[in-house]
N, CA, C and O of each residue as an XYZ file, in Angstrom:
456
protein
N       0.836     -1.177      0.000
C       0.000      0.000      0.000
C       0.883      1.244      0.000
O       2.070      1.185      0.321
N       0.280      2.362     -0.365
C       1.010      3.620     -0.416
C       1.442      4.020      0.990
O       0.648      4.022      1.930
N       2.716      4.356      1.103
C       3.231      4.827      2.393
C       4.140      6.028      2.149
O       5.001      6.006      1.268
N       3.935      7.064      2.935
C       4.745      8.276      2.873
C       5.241      8.554      4.290
O       4.445      8.652      5.225
N       6.544      8.679      4.442
C       7.129      8.905      5.758
C       7.962     10.183      5.718
O       9.019     10.233      5.088
N       7.470     11.205      6.396
C       8.173     12.479      6.467
C       9.119     12.494      7.666
O       8.832     11.891      8.701
N      10.238     13.181      7.519
C      11.200     13.302      8.604
C      12.001     14.585      8.436
O      11.925     15.245      7.400
N      12.771     14.932      9.467
C      13.664     16.078      9.381
C      13.181     17.326     10.089
O      13.903     18.322     10.153
N      11.980     17.287     10.619
C      11.475     18.452     11.325
C      12.177     18.644     12.663
O      12.983     17.815     13.083
N      11.858     19.748     13.320
C      12.450     20.029     14.619
C      12.242     21.463     15.021
O      11.480     22.204     14.398
N      12.934     21.842     16.076
C      12.887     23.209     16.584
C      14.099     23.980     16.060
O      15.237     23.531     16.194
N      13.842     25.130     15.471
C      14.926     25.928     14.906
C      14.660     27.400     15.203
O      13.511     27.827     15.311
N      15.729     28.159     15.333
C      15.585     29.594     15.590
C      15.235     30.334     14.307
O      15.563     29.865     13.217
N      14.584     31.467     14.418
C      14.318     32.290     13.235
C      15.608     32.560     12.464
O      16.649     32.863     13.048
N      15.516     32.443     11.153
C      16.686     32.596     10.299
C      17.427     31.308     10.037
O      18.333     31.270      9.204
N      17.057     30.257     10.731
C      17.718     28.969     10.577
C      17.228     28.179      9.382
O      16.397     28.645      8.601
N      17.764     26.965      9.256
C      17.453     26.092      8.122
C      17.120     24.686      8.587
O      17.571     24.227      9.637
N      16.323     24.025      7.778
C      16.013     22.610      7.976
C      15.850     21.961      6.619
O      15.500     22.615      5.636
N      16.110     20.653      6.579
C      15.859     19.889      5.359
C      14.913     18.752      5.694
O      15.238     17.867      6.485
N      13.747     18.787      5.085
C      12.767     17.727      5.273
C      12.940     16.661      4.206
O      13.348     16.949      3.081
N      12.624     15.426      4.572
C      12.642     14.310      3.639
C      11.303     13.594      3.680
O      10.612     13.591      4.699
N      10.955     12.995      2.568
C       9.739     12.190      2.469
C      10.104     10.936      1.687
O      10.426     11.002      0.501
N      10.050      9.806      2.358
C      10.359      8.537      1.701
C       9.056      7.861      1.302
O       8.165      7.667      2.129
N       8.956      7.506      0.031
C       7.719      6.948     -0.513
C       7.878      5.473     -0.855
O       8.959      5.022     -1.232
N       6.791      4.734     -0.718
C       6.771      3.331     -1.108
C       5.341      2.944     -1.474
O       4.388      3.636     -1.117
N       5.206      1.830     -2.189
C       3.887      1.318     -2.532
C       3.319      1.851     -3.824
O       2.206      1.487     -4.202
N       4.058      2.710     -4.517
C       3.632      3.211     -5.819
C       4.880      3.601     -6.604
O       5.976      3.677     -6.049
N       4.702      3.846     -7.895
C       5.840      4.194     -8.748
C       6.128      5.678     -8.590
O       5.578      6.516     -9.304
N       6.981      5.975     -7.662
C       7.282      7.357     -7.252
C       7.657      8.233     -8.444
O       7.207      9.375     -8.546
N       8.471      7.704     -9.333
C       9.018      8.499    -10.427
C       7.964      8.947    -11.430
O       8.248      9.792    -12.280
N       6.776      8.410    -11.353
C       5.719      8.756    -12.295
C       4.805      9.872    -11.787
O       3.941     10.361    -12.515
N       5.005     10.261    -10.543
C       4.070     11.191     -9.929
C       4.671     12.552     -9.628
O       5.800     12.663     -9.149
N       3.901     13.573     -9.918
C       4.167     14.890     -9.387
C       3.970     14.809     -7.880
O       3.046     14.151     -7.402
N       4.845     15.481     -7.132
C       4.801     15.430     -5.675
C       4.651     16.822     -5.092
O       5.152     17.805     -5.638
N       3.955     16.881     -3.978
C       3.676     18.149     -3.310
C       4.124     18.109     -1.857
O       4.126     17.055     -1.220
N       4.502     19.273     -1.345
C       4.669     19.490      0.093
C       3.547     20.417      0.550
O       3.297     21.461     -0.053
N       2.887     20.019      1.614
C       1.852     20.826      2.249
C       2.293     21.133      3.685
O       3.204     20.505      4.226
N       1.624     22.108      4.275
C       1.819     22.348      5.696
C       0.488     22.769      6.329
O      -0.399     23.314      5.672
N       0.389     22.494      7.618
C      -0.807     22.882      8.358
C      -0.390     23.454      9.701
O       0.168     22.754     10.546
N      -0.669     24.731      9.882
C      -0.400     25.397     11.148
C      -1.609     25.218     12.060
O      -2.711     24.932     11.590
N      -1.399     25.390     13.374
C      -2.517     25.228     14.316
C      -3.697     26.119     13.945
O      -3.537     27.314     13.699
N      -4.880     25.520     13.908
C      -6.137     26.220     13.652
C      -6.187     26.851     12.262
O      -6.953     27.785     12.027
N      -5.379     26.344     11.354
C      -5.416     26.817      9.971
C      -5.606     25.632      9.042
O      -5.315     24.494      9.410
N      -6.093     25.896      7.841
C      -6.282     24.815      6.886
C      -4.940     24.443      6.264
O      -3.989     25.224      6.277
N      -4.893     23.240      5.724
C      -3.674     22.760      5.093
C      -3.430     23.547      3.813
O      -4.359     23.776      3.039
N      -2.177     23.965      3.581
C      -1.868     24.741      2.399
C      -0.739     24.096      1.604
O       0.167     23.481      2.166
N      -0.817     24.253      0.283
C       0.222     23.755     -0.608
C       1.420     24.703     -0.550
O       1.281     25.910     -0.750
N       2.585     24.143     -0.277
C       3.805     24.933     -0.121
C       4.664     24.879     -1.383
O       5.168     25.901     -1.849
N       4.823     23.671     -1.927
C       5.706     23.514     -3.082
C       5.302     22.270     -3.855
O       4.748     21.327     -3.290
N       5.582     22.277     -5.141
C       5.287     21.139     -5.990
C       6.441     20.893     -6.949
O       7.174     21.818     -7.297
N       6.602     19.642     -7.378
C       7.666     19.293     -8.308
C       7.132     18.242     -9.273
O       6.415     17.325     -8.873
N       7.487     18.382    -10.538
C       7.039     17.434    -11.554
C       7.700     16.079    -11.351
O       8.636     15.939    -10.564
N       7.202     15.092    -12.068
C       7.695     13.726    -11.885
C       9.190     13.609    -12.206
O       9.909     12.845    -11.562
N       9.642     14.358    -13.187
C      11.060     14.295    -13.574
C      11.931     15.233    -12.749
O      13.157     15.113    -12.747
N      11.302     16.151    -12.060
C      12.059     17.150    -11.304
C      12.378     18.397    -12.092
O      13.068     19.285    -11.592
N      11.887     18.480    -13.320
C      12.231     19.612    -14.165
C      11.412     20.857    -13.933
O      11.791     21.943    -14.372
N      10.295     20.716    -13.249
C       9.421     21.857    -12.964
C       9.143     21.930    -11.473
O       8.781     20.929    -10.855
N       9.308     23.099    -10.901
C       8.982     23.339     -9.498
C       8.179     24.629     -9.392
O       8.317     25.537    -10.211
N       7.347     24.686     -8.375
C       6.601     25.911     -8.108
C       6.382     26.022     -6.614
O       6.400     25.026     -5.889
N       6.173     27.261     -6.161
C       6.128     27.526     -4.724
C       5.023     28.502     -4.377
O       4.632     29.343     -5.187
N       4.530     28.373     -3.163
C       3.635     29.395     -2.635
C       4.423     30.695     -2.486
O       5.622     30.676     -2.208
N       3.748     31.807     -2.673
C       4.425     33.102     -2.560
C       5.105     33.277     -1.204
O       6.150     33.921     -1.107
N       4.518     32.709     -0.172
C       5.032     32.894      1.180
C       6.396     32.241      1.404
O       7.096     32.588      2.354
N       6.779     31.300      0.540
C       8.052     30.586      0.731
C       8.999     30.763     -0.445
O      10.137     30.296     -0.399
N       8.546     31.424     -1.489
C       9.360     31.575     -2.687
C      10.665     32.293     -2.355
O      10.663     33.326     -1.686
N      11.777     31.736     -2.828
C      13.085     32.306     -2.558
C      13.721     31.789     -1.285
O      14.908     32.015     -1.046
N      12.940     31.094     -0.460
C      13.474     30.559      0.808
C      13.472     29.035      0.849
O      14.341     28.428      1.474
N      12.502     28.420      0.189
C      12.368     26.966      0.184
C      12.728     26.422     -1.193
O      12.498     27.070     -2.214
N      13.301     25.211     -1.201
C      13.618     24.533     -2.457
C      13.144     23.091     -2.381
O      13.533     22.345     -1.483
N      12.308     22.708     -3.324
C      11.839     21.334     -3.409
C      12.708     20.574     -4.404
O      13.113     21.114     -5.433
N      12.987     19.317     -4.082
C      13.774     18.479     -4.989
C      13.377     17.022     -4.755
O      12.654     16.700     -3.813
N      13.865     16.161     -5.629
C      13.555     14.741     -5.510
C      14.695     13.907     -6.032
O      15.491     14.348     -6.861
N      14.757     12.678     -5.521
C      15.702     11.678     -6.006
C      14.874     10.450     -6.353
O      14.522      9.667     -5.471
N      14.566     10.278     -7.620
C      13.699      9.175     -8.029
C      14.358      7.816     -7.814
O      13.658      6.816     -7.651
N      15.658      7.761     -7.812
C      16.353      6.497     -7.563
C      16.179      6.050     -6.111
O      16.241      4.859     -5.807
N      15.960      7.015     -5.224
C      15.795      6.709     -3.800
C      14.342      6.843     -3.346
O      14.044      6.679     -2.162
N      13.432      7.142     -4.288
C      12.012      7.327     -3.926
C      11.854      8.338     -2.795
O      11.084      8.130     -1.857
N      12.588      9.419     -2.902
C      12.612     10.396     -1.813
C      12.402     11.806     -2.337
O      12.956     12.210     -3.358
N      11.584     12.531     -1.602
C      11.273     13.930     -1.872
C      11.908     14.766     -0.759
O      11.968     14.340      0.395
N      12.381     15.960     -1.121
C      13.036     16.816     -0.143
C      12.418     18.216     -0.140
O      11.819     18.659     -1.120
N      12.584     18.883      0.980
C      12.245     20.305      1.062
C      13.332     20.984      1.888
O      13.409     20.813      3.105
N      14.164     21.754      1.205
C      15.198     22.542      1.884
C      14.583     23.886      2.273
O      14.097     24.627      1.419
N      14.610     24.187      3.556
C      13.993     25.409      4.063
C      15.066     26.295      4.682
O      15.795     25.859      5.573
N      15.162     27.507      4.225
C      16.128     28.459      4.759
C      15.411     29.730      5.200
O      14.234     29.929      4.900
N      16.136     30.584      5.914
C      15.574     31.851      6.408
C      14.218     31.633      7.055
O      13.258     32.352      6.776
N      14.152     30.647      7.911
C      12.872     30.268      8.499
C      12.325     31.365      9.401
O      13.069     32.090     10.061
N      11.003     31.460      9.405
C      10.280     32.472     10.170
C       9.305     31.798     11.126
O       8.909     30.656     10.893
N       8.917     32.473     12.182
C       7.930     31.870     13.092
C       6.651     31.443     12.384
O       6.025     30.462     12.785
N       6.255     32.157     11.347
C       5.030     31.799     10.636
C       5.181     30.547      9.771
O       4.202     30.074      9.194
N       6.393     30.010      9.677
C       6.593     28.729      9.000
C       6.300     27.551      9.920
O       6.312     26.404      9.473
N       6.040     27.811     11.185
C       5.725     26.756     12.136
C       4.465     26.019     11.701
O       3.415     26.628     11.499
N       4.580     24.708     11.561
C       3.467     23.894     11.063
C       3.901     22.435     11.034
O       5.075     22.115     11.222
N       2.935     21.563     10.797
C       3.238     20.184     10.455
C       3.321     20.109      8.938
O       2.424     20.570      8.232
N       4.403     19.527      8.447
C       4.660     19.453      7.010
C       4.387     18.023      6.518
O       4.791     17.041      7.140
N       3.692     17.947      5.383
C       3.299     16.672      4.797
C       3.707     16.616      3.330
O       3.753     17.640      2.650
N       4.000     15.425      2.856
C       4.184     15.236      1.424
C       3.009     14.414      0.885
O       2.349     13.681      1.621
N       2.773     14.560     -0.411
C       1.662     13.843     -1.037
C       1.906     13.731     -2.524
O       2.446     14.643     -3.151
N       1.505     12.613     -3.079
C       1.537     12.462     -4.527
C       0.314     13.156     -5.113
O      -0.804     12.979     -4.630
N       0.535     13.935     -6.141
C      -0.576     14.665     -6.783
C      -1.622     13.680     -7.304
O      -1.293     12.737     -8.022
N      -2.869     13.905     -6.940
C      -3.964     13.041     -7.369
C      -4.260     11.910     -6.411
O      -5.226     11.172     -6.606
N      -3.458     11.760     -5.393
C      -3.656     10.717     -4.376
C      -4.278     11.322     -3.128
O      -4.132     12.516     -2.864
N      -4.965     10.500     -2.375
C      -5.524     10.940     -1.092
C      -4.755     10.374      0.095
O      -5.218     10.451      1.233
N      -3.593      9.812     -0.166
C      -2.791      9.236      0.906
C      -1.872     10.296      1.520
O      -1.169     11.018      0.813
N      -1.896     10.368      2.843
C      -1.058     11.305      3.587
C      -0.177     10.539      4.561
O      -0.566      9.494      5.082
N       1.007     11.071      4.796
C       1.857     10.533      5.841
C       1.474     11.116      7.189
O       0.454     11.791      7.322
N       2.297     10.848      8.175
C       2.019     11.332      9.527
C       2.480     12.775      9.715
O       2.092     13.434     10.680
N       3.299     13.257      8.802
C       3.792     14.621      8.881
C       5.000     14.748      9.793
O       5.305     13.846     10.574
N       5.680     15.875      9.683
C       6.814     16.178     10.554
C       6.659     17.613     11.052
O       6.382     18.527     10.276
N       6.842     17.793     12.348
C       6.602     19.093     12.971
C       7.813     19.999     12.789
O       8.944     19.609     13.078
N       7.565     21.198     12.312
C       8.590     22.245     12.226
C       8.161     23.389     13.140
O       7.068     23.937     12.995
N       9.025     23.736     14.071
C       8.751     24.844     14.987
C       9.879     25.863     14.880
O      11.048     25.539     15.089
N       9.516     27.088     14.554
C      10.491     28.170     14.426
C      10.253     29.140     15.573
O       9.247     29.848     15.614
N      11.187     29.155     16.489
C      11.016     29.972     17.692
C      12.364     30.246     18.333
O      13.279     29.425     18.264
N      12.475     31.411     18.958
C      13.694     31.730     19.697
C      13.533     31.353     21.168
O      14.457     31.546     21.959
């Protein structure tokens, strides 16, 4: 079955960096566009970044553009999100998802605080 396991979250100071990973199994990872979402407390889940199946196309929410970079390694069935210049408003649980799928992982908590 489809399984998505996010990791790499943690507590970081404003201005810091984190790299999230999402390991996928149970489907042909290389054929799917992949997304990173986040959900802050008492807010709806929002799309943060997306990447095409080959990795040749990426797009970002305006709130993270220039600070976050999405990438993938199809040989390792792994999706990444490099986050820099982190802000308190980036605090959220981060999830990965294959575009068109309803399967979600457990998410990884990112907390930006001094």
